[in-house]
N, C-alpha and C positions, 0 to 999 in steps of 0.2 A: 504494500500500500504506500503510494507516494504521499508525502506530506504537502499540503497546500497551505501557503502562507497568505496573509492579507496583502503583502507587498506584491505577490504574484498576481493577485486579482486586481489590485489598484492600477495595474498597467492598462486595464481594459475598461475600467469604470472611473467616474470623476471623483468620488469620495467614498468614505466608509458607509455613510448612510445609504447611498445608492447601492453599494455592495450588499448590505443587509437586506434591503428591499428586493433586489434582483435575486439574491440567493434564496430568500423565502419563497418568492413566487415560483421559481424553478423547482425547488425541493417539493413544494406542494403539488406541482404538476406531476412530478415523478412519482410521488407516493400515492396520490389520490386521483389524478387526472388520467391515468392510463397512458402517459407519454413515455416514450422510450428514451433512454439516455443516449447522448451523442458522443460519449467517451466510453471506454471499457469500464464495466461495473466494478471489477476486482473485489467483489463482496463488500462494497462500501455502502453506507447508508445514503439515503437521498440527499441529505444536506451536504455530505462530502462530495457526492457526484456533481451536485449543482455548483459547488465552489470550484471543482476541477474543470467543469465546462466553462465557467467564467474565466478562470486562469488561462485556459487554452484559447480563449477568444471565440469559441463556437456559439456562445450565448451572449446576447446583449439585450438591452431594454427594447429596442426596435423589433427584434425577433420575437420576444415574448408578447409585445403589443399586437403584432401581426397574428401570432398564434391564437391569442385571446379573441381577437376580432373574428377570426375564422371559426373558432369554436362557437362563439355567440351566434354567428350567422347560421351555422349548422343547427343549433338548438332552436332558433326561431323558425327555420324551415320545418324541423320535426314537429314543433308545436302547431304550426299551421296545418300540417298534413293530418295530424291526429287530434285536432281540436274537436271536442264533441259538438255535434250539431244540435241546434235548438229543436226540441220537439214541436211539431205543428199540431195545434189543437183547433178543432172546429167548434167554437163556442156559439155559433149562430143557429141555435135550435129554435 
């Protein structure tokens, strides 16, 4: 397991706050969103994988924003397809 340092990650993000936010988003995608890692897993936890992806420059804020927008569009399309239709009642007796 390779050690990831903050300094390695800061080469690809502006500051530590952005690093925390970016790492959190990506780790959440990996653990609950069903997203595949873009680096070798090496039996690491999602947080370490996220930091390794950032340190290697394969993940950035723009990529995550685009992925989130794509996922949201897919969800909206699925909701539109499977939205229950309103029952039609004939109350004109």
